[in-house]
HTML snippet that shows the backbone in 3Dmol.js (N, CA, C, O; Angstrom):
<script src="https://3Dmol.org/build/3Dmol-min.js"></script>
<div id="view" style="width:600px;height:400px;position:relative"></div>
<script>
const pdb = `
ATOM      1  N   UNK A   1       2.949 -17.652   3.364  1.00  0.00           N
ATOM      2  CA  UNK A   1       2.353 -16.197   2.797  1.00  0.00           C
ATOM      3  C   UNK A   1       2.869 -14.650   3.009  1.00  0.00           C
ATOM      4  O   UNK A   1       2.818 -14.118   4.118  1.00  0.00           O
ATOM      5  N   UNK A   2       3.279 -14.100   2.054  1.00  0.00           N
ATOM      6  CA  UNK A   2       3.494 -13.040   3.378  1.00  0.00           C
ATOM      7  C   UNK A   2       2.562 -11.816   2.594  1.00  0.00           C
ATOM      8  O   UNK A   2       2.198 -11.787   1.418  1.00  0.00           O
ATOM      9  N   UNK A   3       2.263 -10.603   3.938  1.00  0.00           N
ATOM     10  CA  UNK A   3       1.307 -10.218   3.738  1.00  0.00           C
ATOM     11  C   UNK A   3       1.908  -8.417   3.374  1.00  0.00           C
ATOM     12  O   UNK A   3       2.368  -7.752   4.303  1.00  0.00           O
ATOM     13  N   UNK A   4       1.810  -7.837   1.958  1.00  0.00           N
ATOM     14  CA  UNK A   4       1.845  -6.673   1.621  1.00  0.00           C
ATOM     15  C   UNK A   4       0.661  -5.923   1.671  1.00  0.00           C
ATOM     16  O   UNK A   4      -0.543  -6.125   1.835  1.00  0.00           O
ATOM     17  N   UNK A   5       1.481  -4.922   1.457  1.00  0.00           N
ATOM     18  CA  UNK A   5       0.162  -3.514   1.825  1.00  0.00           C
ATOM     19  C   UNK A   5       0.240  -2.360   0.583  1.00  0.00           C
ATOM     20  O   UNK A   5       0.970  -1.501   1.077  1.00  0.00           O
ATOM     21  N   UNK A   6      -0.019  -2.045  -0.345  1.00  0.00           N
ATOM     22  CA  UNK A   6      -0.082  -1.513  -1.702  1.00  0.00           C
ATOM     23  C   UNK A   6      -0.607  -0.199  -1.171  1.00  0.00           C
ATOM     24  O   UNK A   6      -1.449  -0.148  -0.274  1.00  0.00           O
ATOM     25  N   UNK A   7       0.022   1.068  -1.867  1.00  0.00           N
ATOM     26  CA  UNK A   7      -0.841   2.269  -1.261  1.00  0.00           C
ATOM     27  C   UNK A   7      -0.266   2.841  -2.509  1.00  0.00           C
ATOM     28  O   UNK A   7       0.942   2.974  -2.705  1.00  0.00           O
ATOM     29  N   UNK A   8      -1.637   3.318  -3.714  1.00  0.00           N
ATOM     30  CA  UNK A   8      -1.031   3.757  -4.452  1.00  0.00           C
ATOM     31  C   UNK A   8      -2.509   4.251  -4.774  1.00  0.00           C
ATOM     32  O   UNK A   8      -3.534   3.616  -4.528  1.00  0.00           O
ATOM     33  N   UNK A   9      -2.407   5.739  -5.483  1.00  0.00           N
ATOM     34  CA  UNK A   9      -4.004   6.975  -5.796  1.00  0.00           C
ATOM     35  C   UNK A   9      -4.180   6.657  -6.880  1.00  0.00           C
ATOM     36  O   UNK A   9      -5.126   7.253  -7.394  1.00  0.00           O
ATOM     37  N   UNK A  10      -3.557   5.778  -7.665  1.00  0.00           N
ATOM     38  CA  UNK A  10      -3.786   4.755  -9.177  1.00  0.00           C
ATOM     39  C   UNK A  10      -4.258   3.868  -9.076  1.00  0.00           C
ATOM     40  O   UNK A  10      -3.534   2.877  -9.164  1.00  0.00           O
ATOM     41  N   UNK A  11      -5.487   3.686  -8.873  1.00  0.00           N
ATOM     42  CA  UNK A  11      -6.679   2.665  -8.492  1.00  0.00           C
ATOM     43  C   UNK A  11      -6.539   1.727  -9.304  1.00  0.00           C
ATOM     44  O   UNK A  11      -6.301   0.616  -8.828  1.00  0.00           O
ATOM     45  N   UNK A  12      -6.628   1.862 -10.596  1.00  0.00           N
ATOM     46  CA  UNK A  12      -6.187   0.878 -11.911  1.00  0.00           C
ATOM     47  C   UNK A  12      -4.998  -0.154 -11.569  1.00  0.00           C
ATOM     48  O   UNK A  12      -4.809  -1.365 -11.455  1.00  0.00           O
ATOM     49  N   UNK A  13      -4.264   1.160 -11.469  1.00  0.00           N
ATOM     50  CA  UNK A  13      -2.477   0.327 -11.609  1.00  0.00           C
ATOM     51  C   UNK A  13      -2.371  -0.493 -10.152  1.00  0.00           C
ATOM     52  O   UNK A  13      -1.632  -1.471 -10.029  1.00  0.00           O
ATOM     53  N   UNK A  14      -3.388   0.144  -8.815  1.00  0.00           N
ATOM     54  CA  UNK A  14      -2.950  -0.553  -7.947  1.00  0.00           C
ATOM     55  C   UNK A  14      -4.065  -2.245  -7.502  1.00  0.00           C
ATOM     56  O   UNK A  14      -4.148  -3.085  -6.605  1.00  0.00           O
ATOM     57  N   UNK A  15      -4.817  -1.851  -9.061  1.00  0.00           N
ATOM     58  CA  UNK A  15      -5.659  -3.164  -8.664  1.00  0.00           C
ATOM     59  C   UNK A  15      -4.939  -4.048  -9.835  1.00  0.00           C
ATOM     60  O   UNK A  15      -4.800  -5.227  -9.510  1.00  0.00           O
ATOM     61  N   UNK A  16      -4.634  -3.833 -10.653  1.00  0.00           N
ATOM     62  CA  UNK A  16      -3.340  -4.833 -11.413  1.00  0.00           C
ATOM     63  C   UNK A  16      -2.591  -5.473 -11.365  1.00  0.00           C
ATOM     64  O   UNK A  16      -2.248  -6.527 -11.899  1.00  0.00           O
ATOM     65  N   UNK A  17      -1.920  -4.151  -9.938  1.00  0.00           N
ATOM     66  CA  UNK A  17      -0.573  -4.714  -8.769  1.00  0.00           C
ATOM     67  C   UNK A  17      -0.946  -6.140  -8.500  1.00  0.00           C
ATOM     68  O   UNK A  17      -0.570  -7.230  -8.932  1.00  0.00           O
ATOM     69  N   UNK A  18      -2.012  -5.636  -7.439  1.00  0.00           N
ATOM     70  CA  UNK A  18      -2.108  -6.416  -6.607  1.00  0.00           C
ATOM     71  C   UNK A  18      -3.112  -7.862  -7.347  1.00  0.00           C
ATOM     72  O   UNK A  18      -3.304  -8.788  -6.559  1.00  0.00           O
ATOM     73  N   UNK A  19      -3.539  -7.977  -8.373  1.00  0.00           N
ATOM     74  CA  UNK A  19      -4.216  -9.297  -8.957  1.00  0.00           C
ATOM     75  C   UNK A  19      -2.620  -9.734  -8.944  1.00  0.00           C
ATOM     76  O   UNK A  19      -2.008 -10.167  -7.967  1.00  0.00           O
ATOM     77  N   UNK A  20      -2.181  -9.547 -10.071  1.00  0.00           N
ATOM     78  CA  UNK A  20      -0.199  -9.985 -10.704  1.00  0.00           C
ATOM     79  C   UNK A  20       0.627 -10.824  -8.633  1.00  0.00           C
ATOM     80  O   UNK A  20       1.230 -11.873  -8.409  1.00  0.00           O
ATOM     81  N   UNK A  21       0.322 -10.028  -7.964  1.00  0.00           N
ATOM     82  CA  UNK A  21       0.630 -10.076  -6.314  1.00  0.00           C
ATOM     83  C   UNK A  21       0.164 -11.395  -5.839  1.00  0.00           C
ATOM     84  O   UNK A  21       0.847 -12.203  -5.210  1.00  0.00           O
ATOM     85  N   UNK A  22      -1.257 -11.552  -6.259  1.00  0.00           N
ATOM     86  CA  UNK A  22      -1.949 -12.492  -5.232  1.00  0.00           C
ATOM     87  C   UNK A  22      -1.806 -13.503  -6.044  1.00  0.00           C
ATOM     88  O   UNK A  22      -1.674 -14.388  -5.199  1.00  0.00           O
ATOM     89  N   UNK A  23      -1.709 -14.219  -7.393  1.00  0.00           N
ATOM     90  CA  UNK A  23      -1.630 -14.727  -8.508  1.00  0.00           C
ATOM     91  C   UNK A  23       0.435 -15.465  -7.718  1.00  0.00           C
ATOM     92  O   UNK A  23       0.758 -16.646  -7.586  1.00  0.00           O
ATOM     93  N   UNK A  24       0.993 -14.665  -7.513  1.00  0.00           N
ATOM     94  CA  UNK A  24       1.865 -14.781  -7.090  1.00  0.00           C
ATOM     95  C   UNK A  24       2.182 -15.384  -5.289  1.00  0.00           C
ATOM     96  O   UNK A  24       3.310 -15.664  -4.882  1.00  0.00           O
ATOM     97  N   UNK A  25       1.201 -15.455  -4.634  1.00  0.00           N
ATOM     98  CA  UNK A  25       0.840 -15.951  -3.226  1.00  0.00           C
ATOM     99  C   UNK A  25       1.178 -15.141  -2.175  1.00  0.00           C
ATOM    100  O   UNK A  25       1.654 -15.406  -1.071  1.00  0.00           O
ATOM    101  N   UNK A  26       0.795 -13.916  -2.790  1.00  0.00           N
ATOM    102  CA  UNK A  26       0.999 -12.510  -1.643  1.00  0.00           C
ATOM    103  C   UNK A  26      -0.231 -12.347  -1.588  1.00  0.00           C
ATOM    104  O   UNK A  26      -0.923 -12.170  -2.591  1.00  0.00           O
ATOM    105  N   UNK A  27      -0.886 -12.404   0.172  1.00  0.00           N
ATOM    106  CA  UNK A  27      -1.930 -11.370   0.674  1.00  0.00           C
ATOM    107  C   UNK A  27      -1.465  -9.994   0.003  1.00  0.00           C
ATOM    108  O   UNK A  27      -0.315  -9.555   0.014  1.00  0.00           O
ATOM    109  N   UNK A  28      -2.369  -9.518  -0.468  1.00  0.00           N
ATOM    110  CA  UNK A  28      -2.400  -7.739  -0.493  1.00  0.00           C
ATOM    111  C   UNK A  28      -3.633  -7.361  -0.114  1.00  0.00           C
ATOM    112  O   UNK A  28      -4.725  -7.918  -0.004  1.00  0.00           O
ATOM    113  N   UNK A  29      -3.082  -5.991   0.108  1.00  0.00           N
ATOM    114  CA  UNK A  29      -3.933  -5.141   1.130  1.00  0.00           C
ATOM    115  C   UNK A  29      -4.114  -3.862   0.322  1.00  0.00           C
ATOM    116  O   UNK A  29      -2.978  -3.390   0.377  1.00  0.00           O
ATOM    117  N   UNK A  30      -4.911  -2.939  -0.455  1.00  0.00           N
ATOM    118  CA  UNK A  30      -4.436  -1.604  -1.010  1.00  0.00           C
ATOM    119  C   UNK A  30      -5.342  -0.828  -0.239  1.00  0.00           C
ATOM    120  O   UNK A  30      -6.341  -1.107   0.425  1.00  0.00           O
ATOM    121  N   UNK A  31      -4.568   0.501  -0.572  1.00  0.00           N
ATOM    122  CA  UNK A  31      -4.683   1.851   0.524  1.00  0.00           C
ATOM    123  C   UNK A  31      -4.695   2.802  -0.649  1.00  0.00           C
ATOM    124  O   UNK A  31      -3.723   2.710  -1.398  1.00  0.00           O
ATOM    125  N   UNK A  32      -5.900   3.975  -1.038  1.00  0.00           N
ATOM    126  CA  UNK A  32      -5.598   4.783  -2.377  1.00  0.00           C
ATOM    127  C   UNK A  32      -5.191   6.243  -1.814  1.00  0.00           C
ATOM    128  O   UNK A  32      -4.947   7.133  -2.629  1.00  0.00           O
ATOM    129  N   UNK A  33      -5.135   6.429  -0.785  1.00  0.00           N
ATOM    130  CA  UNK A  33      -4.041   7.952  -0.376  1.00  0.00           C
ATOM    131  C   UNK A  33      -3.058   7.327   0.998  1.00  0.00           C
ATOM    132  O   UNK A  33      -3.055   6.451   1.864  1.00  0.00           O
ATOM    133  N   UNK A  34      -2.442   8.227   0.585  1.00  0.00           N
ATOM    134  CA  UNK A  34      -1.486   8.249   1.996  1.00  0.00           C
ATOM    135  C   UNK A  34      -2.433   8.151   3.691  1.00  0.00           C
ATOM    136  O   UNK A  34      -1.738   7.486   4.460  1.00  0.00           O
ATOM    137  N   UNK A  35      -3.610   8.575   4.305  1.00  0.00           N
ATOM    138  CA  UNK A  35      -3.771   8.719   5.307  1.00  0.00           C
ATOM    139  C   UNK A  35      -4.666   7.391   5.519  1.00  0.00           C
ATOM    140  O   UNK A  35      -4.600   7.039   6.697  1.00  0.00           O
ATOM    141  N   UNK A  36      -5.343   6.693   4.867  1.00  0.00           N
ATOM    142  CA  UNK A  36      -5.862   5.084   4.536  1.00  0.00           C
ATOM    143  C   UNK A  36      -5.018   4.294   4.890  1.00  0.00           C
ATOM    144  O   UNK A  36      -5.044   3.361   5.692  1.00  0.00           O
ATOM    145  N   UNK A  37      -4.060   4.812   4.090  1.00  0.00           N
ATOM    146  CA  UNK A  37      -2.272   3.578   4.572  1.00  0.00           C
ATOM    147  C   UNK A  37      -1.773   3.913   5.346  1.00  0.00           C
ATOM    148  O   UNK A  37      -0.759   3.231   5.491  1.00  0.00           O
ATOM    149  N   UNK A  38      -1.894   4.976   6.360  1.00  0.00           N
ATOM    150  CA  UNK A  38      -1.227   5.705   7.514  1.00  0.00           C
ATOM    151  C   UNK A  38      -2.471   3.713   8.475  1.00  0.00           C
ATOM    152  O   UNK A  38      -2.254   2.634   9.027  1.00  0.00           O
ATOM    153  N   UNK A  39      -3.356   4.401   8.095  1.00  0.00           N
ATOM    154  CA  UNK A  39      -4.357   3.909   8.805  1.00  0.00           C
ATOM    155  C   UNK A  39      -4.044   2.508   8.938  1.00  0.00           C
ATOM    156  O   UNK A  39      -4.033   1.845   9.975  1.00  0.00           O
ATOM    157  N   UNK A  40      -3.776   2.119   7.696  1.00  0.00           N
ATOM    158  CA  UNK A  40      -3.762   0.266   7.394  1.00  0.00           C
ATOM    159  C   UNK A  40      -2.643  -0.582   8.047  1.00  0.00           C
ATOM    160  O   UNK A  40      -2.752  -1.744   8.437  1.00  0.00           O
ATOM    161  N   UNK A  41      -1.194   0.467   8.109  1.00  0.00           N
ATOM    162  CA  UNK A  41       0.069   0.699   8.699  1.00  0.00           C
ATOM    163  C   UNK A  41      -0.271   0.010  10.278  1.00  0.00           C
ATOM    164  O   UNK A  41      -0.187  -1.146  10.692  1.00  0.00           O
ATOM    165  N   UNK A  42      -0.735   1.432  10.996  1.00  0.00           N
ATOM    166  CA  UNK A  42      -0.723   1.124  12.277  1.00  0.00           C
ATOM    167  C   UNK A  42      -2.147   0.031  12.723  1.00  0.00           C
ATOM    168  O   UNK A  42      -2.648   0.188  13.837  1.00  0.00           O
ATOM    169  N   UNK A  43      -2.640  -0.902  11.898  1.00  0.00           N
ATOM    170  CA  UNK A  43      -3.995  -1.303  12.350  1.00  0.00           C
ATOM    171  C   UNK A  43      -3.355  -2.889  11.749  1.00  0.00           C
ATOM    172  O   UNK A  43      -3.932  -3.901  12.147  1.00  0.00           O
ATOM    173  N   UNK A  44      -2.121  -3.037  10.760  1.00  0.00           N
ATOM    174  CA  UNK A  44      -2.240  -4.226  10.619  1.00  0.00           C
ATOM    175  C   UNK A  44      -0.551  -4.602  10.802  1.00  0.00           C
ATOM    176  O   UNK A  44       0.266  -3.707  11.020  1.00  0.00           O
ATOM    177  N   UNK A  45      -0.232  -5.771  10.705  1.00  0.00           N
ATOM    178  CA  UNK A  45       1.181  -6.238  10.300  1.00  0.00           C
ATOM    179  C   UNK A  45       1.378  -6.858   9.305  1.00  0.00           C
ATOM    180  O   UNK A  45       0.691  -7.863   9.124  1.00  0.00           O
ATOM    181  N   UNK A  46       2.719  -6.348   7.983  1.00  0.00           N
ATOM    182  CA  UNK A  46       2.421  -6.512   6.853  1.00  0.00           C
ATOM    183  C   UNK A  46       4.018  -6.636   7.012  1.00  0.00           C
ATOM    184  O   UNK A  46       4.813  -6.091   7.778  1.00  0.00           O
ATOM    185  N   UNK A  47       4.175  -7.669   5.872  1.00  0.00           N
ATOM    186  CA  UNK A  47       6.027  -7.940   5.811  1.00  0.00           C
ATOM    187  C   UNK A  47       6.370  -7.254   5.007  1.00  0.00           C
ATOM    188  O   UNK A  47       7.492  -7.543   4.593  1.00  0.00           O
ATOM    189  N   UNK A  48       5.730  -6.082   4.361  1.00  0.00           N
ATOM    190  CA  UNK A  48       6.046  -5.012   3.214  1.00  0.00           C
ATOM    191  C   UNK A  48       5.245  -3.918   2.788  1.00  0.00           C
ATOM    192  O   UNK A  48       4.069  -4.181   2.538  1.00  0.00           O
ATOM    193  N   UNK A  49       5.639  -2.727   2.649  1.00  0.00           N
ATOM    194  CA  UNK A  49       4.423  -1.735   2.185  1.00  0.00           C
ATOM    195  C   UNK A  49       5.103  -0.997   0.803  1.00  0.00           C
ATOM    196  O   UNK A  49       6.057  -0.232   0.665  1.00  0.00           O
ATOM    197  N   UNK A  50       4.386  -1.450   0.097  1.00  0.00           N
ATOM    198  CA  UNK A  50       4.843  -0.611  -0.926  1.00  0.00           C
ATOM    199  C   UNK A  50       4.223   0.886  -1.638  1.00  0.00           C
ATOM    200  O   UNK A  50       2.999   0.830  -1.758  1.00  0.00           O
ATOM    201  N   UNK A  51       4.760   2.035  -2.064  1.00  0.00           N
ATOM    202  CA  UNK A  51       4.225   3.453  -2.006  1.00  0.00           C
ATOM    203  C   UNK A  51       4.505   4.106  -2.916  1.00  0.00           C
ATOM    204  O   UNK A  51       5.570   4.323  -3.493  1.00  0.00           O
ATOM    205  N   UNK A  52       3.164   4.548  -3.100  1.00  0.00           N
ATOM    206  CA  UNK A  52       3.774   6.004  -4.523  1.00  0.00           C
ATOM    207  C   UNK A  52       4.180   6.568  -3.714  1.00  0.00           C
ATOM    208  O   UNK A  52       4.074   6.319  -2.513  1.00  0.00           O
ATOM    209  N   UNK A  53       4.806   7.571  -4.297  1.00  0.00           N
ATOM    210  CA  UNK A  53       5.527   8.816  -3.502  1.00  0.00           C
ATOM    211  C   UNK A  53       4.537  10.008  -4.130  1.00  0.00           C
ATOM    212  O   UNK A  53       4.614  10.979  -3.377  1.00  0.00           O
ATOM    213  N   UNK A  54       3.893  10.196  -4.927  1.00  0.00           N
ATOM    214  CA  UNK A  54       2.899  11.384  -5.014  1.00  0.00           C
ATOM    215  C   UNK A  54       1.740  10.687  -5.017  1.00  0.00           C
ATOM    216  O   UNK A  54       1.416   9.940  -5.940  1.00  0.00           O
ATOM    217  N   UNK A  55       0.679  11.007  -3.422  1.00  0.00           N
ATOM    218  CA  UNK A  55      -0.751  10.502  -3.299  1.00  0.00           C
ATOM    219  C   UNK A  55      -1.316  11.961  -2.122  1.00  0.00           C
ATOM    220  O   UNK A  55      -0.775  12.718  -1.316  1.00  0.00           O
ATOM    221  N   UNK A  56      -2.705  11.711  -2.668  1.00  0.00           N
ATOM    222  CA  UNK A  56      -3.013  12.946  -2.037  1.00  0.00           C
ATOM    223  C   UNK A  56      -3.666  12.588   0.003  1.00  0.00           C
ATOM    224  O   UNK A  56      -4.269  11.624   0.473  1.00  0.00           O
ATOM    225  N   UNK A  57      -3.348  13.388   0.411  1.00  0.00           N
ATOM    226  CA  UNK A  57      -3.372  13.899   1.578  1.00  0.00           C
ATOM    227  C   UNK A  57      -2.497  13.526   2.619  1.00  0.00           C
ATOM    228  O   UNK A  57      -2.643  13.845   3.799  1.00  0.00           O
ATOM    229  N   UNK A  58      -1.267  12.604   1.989  1.00  0.00           N
ATOM    230  CA  UNK A  58      -0.115  12.390   2.705  1.00  0.00           C
ATOM    231  C   UNK A  58       0.763  11.369   1.381  1.00  0.00           C
ATOM    232  O   UNK A  58       0.648  10.201   1.012  1.00  0.00           O
ATOM    233  N   UNK A  59       1.911  12.886   0.840  1.00  0.00           N
ATOM    234  CA  UNK A  59       2.663  12.028   0.252  1.00  0.00           C
ATOM    235  C   UNK A  59       3.210  10.336   1.164  1.00  0.00           C
ATOM    236  O   UNK A  59       3.114   9.886   2.306  1.00  0.00           O
ATOM    237  N   UNK A  60       3.972   9.718  -0.597  1.00  0.00           N
ATOM    238  CA  UNK A  60       4.903   8.491   0.386  1.00  0.00           C
ATOM    239  C   UNK A  60       6.411   8.845   1.305  1.00  0.00           C
ATOM    240  O   UNK A  60       6.714   8.385   2.406  1.00  0.00           O
ATOM    241  N   UNK A  61       7.041   9.611   0.622  1.00  0.00           N
ATOM    242  CA  UNK A  61       8.052  10.414   1.421  1.00  0.00           C
ATOM    243  C   UNK A  61       7.946  10.885   2.902  1.00  0.00           C
ATOM    244  O   UNK A  61       8.776  10.841   3.809  1.00  0.00           O
ATOM    245  N   UNK A  62       6.789  11.304   2.869  1.00  0.00           N
ATOM    246  CA  UNK A  62       6.543  11.388   4.631  1.00  0.00           C
ATOM    247  C   UNK A  62       6.020  10.178   5.340  1.00  0.00           C
ATOM    248  O   UNK A  62       6.686   9.803   6.305  1.00  0.00           O
ATOM    249  N   UNK A  63       4.703   9.350   4.961  1.00  0.00           N
ATOM    250  CA  UNK A  63       4.270   8.112   5.139  1.00  0.00           C
ATOM    251  C   UNK A  63       5.624   7.248   5.557  1.00  0.00           C
ATOM    252  O   UNK A  63       5.529   6.462   6.500  1.00  0.00           O
ATOM    253  N   UNK A  64       6.762   7.380   4.924  1.00  0.00           N
ATOM    254  CA  UNK A  64       7.688   6.465   4.566  1.00  0.00           C
ATOM    255  C   UNK A  64       8.722   6.650   6.151  1.00  0.00           C
ATOM    256  O   UNK A  64       9.232   5.857   6.943  1.00  0.00           O
ATOM    257  N   UNK A  65       8.637   8.387   5.999  1.00  0.00           N
ATOM    258  CA  UNK A  65       9.686   8.442   7.003  1.00  0.00           C
ATOM    259  C   UNK A  65       8.542   8.220   8.539  1.00  0.00           C
ATOM    260  O   UNK A  65       9.289   7.999   9.492  1.00  0.00           O
ATOM    261  N   UNK A  66       7.366   8.219   8.905  1.00  0.00           N
ATOM    262  CA  UNK A  66       6.564   7.984   9.815  1.00  0.00           C
ATOM    263  C   UNK A  66       6.827   6.892  10.326  1.00  0.00           C
ATOM    264  O   UNK A  66       7.326   6.616  11.417  1.00  0.00           O
ATOM    265  N   UNK A  67       6.355   6.057   9.220  1.00  0.00           N
ATOM    266  CA  UNK A  67       6.384   3.819   9.419  1.00  0.00           C
ATOM    267  C   UNK A  67       7.952   3.986  10.297  1.00  0.00           C
ATOM    268  O   UNK A  67       8.537   2.986  10.711  1.00  0.00           O
TER     269      UNK A  67
END
`;
const viewer = $3Dmol.createViewer("view");
viewer.addModel(pdb, "pdb");
viewer.setStyle({}, {cartoon: {color: "spectrum"}});
viewer.zoomTo();
viewer.render();
</script>
């Protein structure tokens, strides 16, 4: 089972995507801002990180470069 990290500040959209991906047999962790997402990346091992571009505290472009 693949582990995904979904980082999006739109909580409703993130929950909808998480539900869909979970039904497709992915394990999904969500974060709703760039700093929390960064903490999850540093603390865990994920097969894929899905980033929103415009987020509070740290945008997706910056976070992608740091990852």
